[in-house]
C-alpha positions as CSV (number, residue, x, y, z in Angstrom):
1,M,-7.5,-14.6,-1.7
2,K,-5.2,-12.2,-3.4
3,I,-3.5,-9.0,-2.5
4,S,-1.6,-6.7,-5.0
5,I,1.0,-4.3,-3.7
6,I,1.3,-1.5,-6.3
7,Y,4.0,1.1,-5.6
8,S,6.5,3.5,-7.1
9,S,10.1,3.4,-6.0
10,R,13.1,5.2,-7.6
11,T,15.7,4.8,-4.9
12,G,14.6,1.5,-3.5
13,K,13.4,2.7,-0.1
14,T,9.7,2.4,-0.9
15,E,10.3,-0.9,-2.6
16,R,12.1,-2.2,0.6
17,V,9.0,-1.2,2.7
18,A,6.7,-2.9,0.1
19,Q,8.8,-6.1,0.5
20,L,8.4,-5.9,4.3
21,I,4.6,-5.4,4.0
22,K,4.5,-8.4,1.7
23,E,6.3,-10.5,4.3
24,G,3.6,-9.5,6.7
25,V,0.8,-10.4,4.3
26,E,2.5,-13.8,3.8
27,R,2.1,-14.5,7.6
28,V,-1.6,-15.0,6.9
29,K,-2.4,-18.4,5.3
30,G,-4.4,-18.5,2.1
31,I,-3.3,-15.2,0.8
32,D,-1.4,-14.9,-2.5
33,V,0.5,-11.6,-2.8
34,K,2.4,-9.9,-5.6
35,L,4.6,-6.8,-5.7
36,M,4.2,-4.5,-8.6
37,N,6.7,-1.6,-9.1
38,L,5.3,1.0,-11.4
39,Q,9.0,1.7,-12.4
40,D,8.9,-1.7,-14.1
41,E,6.0,-2.0,-16.5
42,N,6.7,-5.8,-16.8
43,S,5.9,-6.3,-13.1
44,I,2.3,-5.0,-13.5
45,D,0.0,-8.1,-13.7
46,K,-3.5,-6.9,-14.8
47,D,-5.1,-10.3,-14.3
48,F,-3.7,-10.6,-10.8
49,I,-4.9,-7.0,-9.9
50,N,-8.4,-7.7,-11.3
51,N,-8.6,-10.9,-9.3
52,S,-7.2,-9.4,-6.1
53,D,-9.4,-8.9,-3.1
54,G,-7.2,-6.2,-1.7
55,I,-4.7,-3.7,-3.1
56,I,-2.0,-1.9,-1.0
57,F,-0.8,1.3,-2.7
58,G,2.7,2.8,-1.8
59,T,4.5,6.0,-2.7
60,P,7.5,8.0,-1.7
61,T,6.5,11.4,-0.5
62,Y,7.3,14.5,-2.5
63,Y,6.5,17.7,-0.6
64,A,3.2,16.2,0.6
65,N,2.4,14.7,-2.7
66,I,2.4,11.2,-4.3
67,A,4.7,9.9,-7.0
68,W,3.6,10.9,-10.5
69,E,3.8,7.3,-11.7
70,L,1.2,6.3,-9.1
71,K,-1.1,9.2,-9.9
72,K,-0.9,8.3,-13.6
73,W,-1.7,4.7,-12.9
74,I,-4.7,5.6,-10.9
75,D,-5.9,8.1,-13.4
76,E,-5.6,5.5,-16.2
77,S,-6.9,2.5,-14.2
78,T,-10.2,2.3,-16.0
79,E,-9.3,-1.1,-17.4
80,Y,-8.8,-2.5,-13.9
81,K,-11.6,-3.8,-11.7
82,L,-11.0,-1.8,-8.5
83,E,-14.6,-1.3,-7.3
84,G,-15.4,-3.3,-4.1
85,K,-11.8,-4.2,-3.3
86,L,-10.2,-3.4,0.0
87,G,-7.6,-0.6,-0.4
88,A,-4.8,0.4,1.9
89,T,-1.9,2.9,1.6
90,F,1.7,3.4,2.7
91,A,4.3,6.1,2.2
92,T,7.9,6.7,2.8
93,A,9.4,10.1,3.6
94,N,12.7,11.6,4.7
95,S,11.2,13.8,7.3
96,I,8.2,13.7,9.7
97,A,7.4,17.1,8.3
98,G,7.4,15.8,4.7
99,G,3.7,15.5,4.4
100,A,3.3,11.7,4.1
101,D,-0.2,11.8,5.7
102,I,-1.3,14.3,3.1
103,A,0.1,12.1,0.4
104,L,-1.8,9.1,1.8
105,L,-5.1,11.2,1.9
106,T,-4.5,11.9,-1.7
107,I,-4.5,8.2,-2.5
108,V,-7.4,7.5,-0.2
109,N,-9.5,10.1,-2.0
110,H,-8.7,8.4,-5.4
111,L,-9.5,5.0,-4.0
112,M,-12.9,6.1,-2.7
113,V,-13.8,7.7,-6.1
114,K,-12.9,4.3,-7.7
115,G,-15.4,2.6,-5.3
116,M,-12.9,0.9,-3.1
117,M,-13.2,0.2,0.6
118,V,-10.3,1.8,2.5
119,Y,-8.7,0.3,5.6
120,S,-5.9,2.0,7.5
121,G,-4.7,-0.8,9.6
122,G,-6.1,1.0,12.6
123,V,-4.8,2.6,15.9
124,A,-7.0,0.4,18.1
125,F,-4.7,-2.5,17.7
126,G,-1.7,-0.6,19.0
127,K,1.7,-0.4,17.5
128,P,2.1,0.5,14.7
129,K,-0.7,3.1,15.1
130,T,-1.8,3.8,11.5
131,H,-4.3,6.6,11.1
132,I,-4.5,6.8,7.3
133,G,-2.0,4.2,6.3
134,Y,1.5,3.1,7.2
135,V,4.2,5.8,7.1
136,H,7.9,5.1,7.2
137,I,10.3,7.9,8.0
138,N,14.0,7.7,7.2
139,E,16.1,4.5,7.3
140,I,14.7,1.1,8.0
141,C,15.7,-0.4,11.3
142,E,14.4,-3.7,12.5
143,N,11.8,-2.2,14.8
144,E,10.3,-0.3,11.9
145,A,10.7,-3.3,9.6
146,E,8.5,-5.3,12.0
147,N,5.9,-2.4,12.1
148,A,5.7,-2.7,8.3
149,R,5.2,-6.4,8.5
150,I,2.5,-6.0,11.1
151,F,0.7,-3.5,8.8
152,G,0.8,-6.1,6.0
153,E,-0.5,-8.8,8.3
154,R,-3.4,-6.6,9.4
155,I,-4.5,-5.8,5.8
156,A,-4.4,-9.6,5.0
157,N,-6.5,-10.4,8.1
158,K,-9.0,-7.8,7.1
159,V,-9.2,-9.1,3.5
160,N,-9.8,-12.6,5.0
161,K,-12.5,-11.3,7.3
162,I,-14.4,-9.3,4.6
163,F,-14.0,-11.7,1.6
């Protein structure tokens, strides 16, 4: 099983959260996971993405919107085999009023158009309660770091269950 984590990060905050989510994915045996920062074209591994069972998309939030690099990648992703894969989302924001949930919904809409299944990580499992995807506000403390890891672990477990 493979999971790609595709994200955009200019300041390093979204990248740090992506790394924590990767640590959570790695808690599940049998999952190969790779980080791909859209700021670094050399990190994008087309074969790994095409062979992934799940893809987690991450973005910083800009006034309730996603990073332009992620939007561009999604728009131009016709050469990637996304249909039938499990998709999940995460966002970072400086404020709870920054519109991260709206940004996540934007990604979810694109994933559904691409034929992906979408999994939020769920509120039924308790903390972290993720409605649309994982949202990280402000600085990373250890409690929030663990929430990001749990989110990654949940996505990996769901990939194992489905595929």
